[in-house]
N, C-alpha and C positions, 0 to 999 in steps of 0.2 A: 879250535873248540871241538871237543869230542862228543858225539851223540850216542847215547846208550838207551836200551829199552828197559823200562821198569819191569822187574821180575816179580815183585810183590810190593804191597803198600808199605811205605816208610812209616814207622811208628803206628802201623795198622790203620792209617787214615789218609796219608798223603800220596797221591800217584805221581807227583812231579817233584823233581829235585834239580837244583843248580849248585854246582861246586865252584867256588871262587877262590882265587889265590889272594893272599894278603901281602904279596910282594910287588914292588913297582920301582922302576928307575926314577920316576918322578913322585916322590913321597907326598908332596903337597897336593898334586892332582889326585892321587889315590885317596888320601884321607878326606879331601873335599867331596869326592864322589861317594865314598862310604858314608859320610855324614848325610848326604842327600838321600842315599838308599835307606838308611835307618829312619829318617824322617818320613819317607814314603811308607815304609813297613808299619810304622806306628799308626798310619791312617787305615790300615786293614783290620778287620775283625781278628781278634787273637786266635780264634778257632780256625782261621783260614791259612795260617802259615806257622812255621816254627823255624828257628835258627839255631844252628850248632856251630860252635867256634872251637876248633882245635888247630891242627896244622893247616887246615883250610877252613874257609867259611862255607857252610852248607845251608842252603835255604830250601825248605820243603813247602810245597803249595798244594792246595786242594783244587785250584782253578788254573787252567792253562794260560789264561790271559795274564795272570800274575807272573808266570814263568816267562812269557813272551816279553812283558815289560822289563823284567830283569835283564834279559838278553839284549833287548833293543837299547836300553838306557845305560847299562853297565857291562855290556858284552866284552869290553876290553879286558875285564878281569875274570870272565867266566871261562873255566877250563873244561867243564863237562856239564851236560844236561841229560836228565833221565825223564822219559815219558812213556806211556803205554804205546803199544804197537799201532793201535787204531781205536776207533770208538767201541767196537765189540770187545776188545781187550780191556779197555778202561771200565766198561760196565761190569765185566766179569770180576775184575779186581775189587771194585767197590762193593760187590755183593758177596764176595768170598775172601774175607780179610786174612784168612790163615793159609791161603793158597799161594804157592810159588810157581812161577812160569819158567819152564826150562826148555832147552833144545830137545832133551829126551827125558823120559821118566826115570826115576831112581833105578839104577842098574838096567836101564833101557826096558824096564818091565813093570815096576811097582809104582802105583800112584800114591801110596801112603808110607810115611816114615814116622815111627814112634821113637823118641829119645828118652831113655830112662836115666835117672840120677845114679851116679856111681857111689853116692854116699847116703843112700836111702834104704840100706839093708836089702837091696835087690837080689842079693845072693840067696835070700830065704825064699825067693819065688821060683827057684830053679825047677822044682817038682811041677809047678803049674805049667811052665813052658813044655816040659817033657810030656805031660798028660794032655795038653791042649794040641800041640803040634805032633801028632803021632804018625801022620801020613808021609812026612819027609818030602812033600811035594814042592819043588822049586817054582812051580807056576803059582803057588798060593802064598809062599813066604820065603824070606831069606833072613838069617841071623847076621848082623854085622859082626866083624871080627872080635870085638870086645865081648859081645853077648855070647858068641860061640865059645870063647875062652871061659867065660863064667859057667856055662852049662857043662863044659868038659871038666873043669876043675872042681866045681861045686864048692864044698866047704873050704877048700884050699885056695879059692879065688881071693885075690886082694884087689881092692879098688885102685884104679889108676886115674890119670887125668882124662882118659878117653871114656865118655859115657856110652853104655851099651845101647845099641840101635837095632830096631826090628823093622823090616820092610814088608809090606803087605799088599795084596792085590784086592781083597774084598773088604768093602766098608763094614760089613757085618762083623768081620774079625776085629776090625779096629774098635768097634763099639764093645765087643766082649772083652778085649784087652783093657779098655778104659774102665769097664765095670770092675774087673778083677784086680787091676794093678794101678788104680788111680793115684795112690799115695807114692808110687815110684816114678810116675810119668812127669817129665819136665815139659815136653811139648809134643804135639801131634801136627805133622805137616802133610798137606796134600799137594800133589803136583799135577799140572797140566802142561801140554807142550804148546809152543808158539804156533805149530801147524794148525791148531784148532781155531786160530784167529786170523790166519792169512786168507786174503781174498782168493777165491778160486777163479782161475782163468777159464774163459769159455772155449779156448782152443783145446 
């Protein structure tokens, strides 16, 4: 069984996840236990869990006790579990649902990342980028490669599969971008590092 740290809430609401295989040498034992598991899941409030079934079975939980029960009763088929680093990390994730936890900030510097749609006429906003980011200060912002290409080529730019991305340091800049370019923005992500939640030693 592999243990992983949750980096962001699953489906913006679940801090815990168990990944289960649906293969077994003993098919009868496997299906008997999966039936028992489904019966148990039906006793939980629907808002407390979610199941996804593709090449693996993924169970998402709001409460750690339900993750623990999955591991204790059906651990033979659990391949991976995800949970927050500690209580402090759990509380932060629950209060900041669009935040991703990373070993480092984006490009080891930027806490914010804005992703724009490549099919939203974003090329028409090139002048706005040039007028807003006049200082060329890498401490303040960084254009992702696709956004840099868009600004460089302007009207000759053609959309590709890669959505333009902008990295920012200051939350005020994020809000100004949101006001000016809301129709082009797919998502805004903020990042914090795991170091923020690690217990500090007294030594």
